N, C-alpha and C positions, 0 to 999 in steps of 0.2 A: 151745594151742587148747582143752584141756579146761577151763582156768581161765576163758576167755571164756564158754563154755556154762554153767558153774556160776554165774558172775556174772549172766548173762542170765536163768537160771532163778530166782535169788534176787530180781532186779529184778521179774520177772513175778509172782512170789509176793507180793512187797511191794505191787505195784500192785493185785493182786487183793484183798488185805486192805484196802487203802485204799478201794477202791471199794465193797467189802461194808460197811465201816463207814459210809461216806458214804450209801449207799442205805438202810441200817438207820436212820440219823438222819433222812433224808427221810421214810421210811415212818412212823416214829413221830410225826414232826411233823404229817404229813398226817392220821393217825388222830386225834390230839388236836384238830386244827383242825376236822375233820369232826364229831367228837363234840360239841365246844362250839358250833359254828355251826349245824349241821343238827340234831344230837341234842337239845341243851339248848334251842336257840332255836325249834325247830319241833316235833319229835317228842315231846319230853318237856315241852313248855310247859304242858299241862294239869296234869301232876303237880307242877310247880313253881309253879303260880299262887297257892298258899296262903302262900308264903314272901315276905315283904316286904323289899325292898331299895330304899332311896332314894325311898320313896314309890310304888313300883310293884312288880309281882310279879317274881320271879326269872327266870321264862321270858322275859318281855318285856325285862328287863335284859340277859339274855344275847344276845337277838336284836338289840338296838339298840346296846349298848355293850360287853358282856362279850366277845363274839366278836372285836370289833375289838381290845380290850385283849389278849386271849389271843394273837391273831394278831401283834401287835407284840412280845409277849414271846417267841413262837416265832421270830420273825426274829432278835432279838438272841441268843437261845439258840443258834440255828443258826450264826450268825456266830462266836460265842464257841467253840462246840464244834468247828467246822471249823478255826479257828485252832489249837486244841489238836491236832486230828488232823493238820493240815498239819505242825506242828512235830514230832509223833511219827514221821511218815513221812519227814521231811526235805524236804518240798516247800513249806515256808513261804516268805514273801516276804523274810525278813531275811537 
């Protein structure tokens, strides 16, 4: 009986660690996404207006294309990191 409760406690601790790592990854991704899309594209656009990228200023580029590209990179990074995290905690699909 004591073995079952020890195993249950270890499983609960592993689950807690898994979800903490998952939430940390989500929070970091959301902060990067907000900084790039709202920060660089809107709030910091006047500061970035003097830097030319592809025939336009950097602030406009972030607002129109950069935030989309960063969002796509974040999606692929999240999927890659979650696959590693799943394998680390033994909840992968394989």
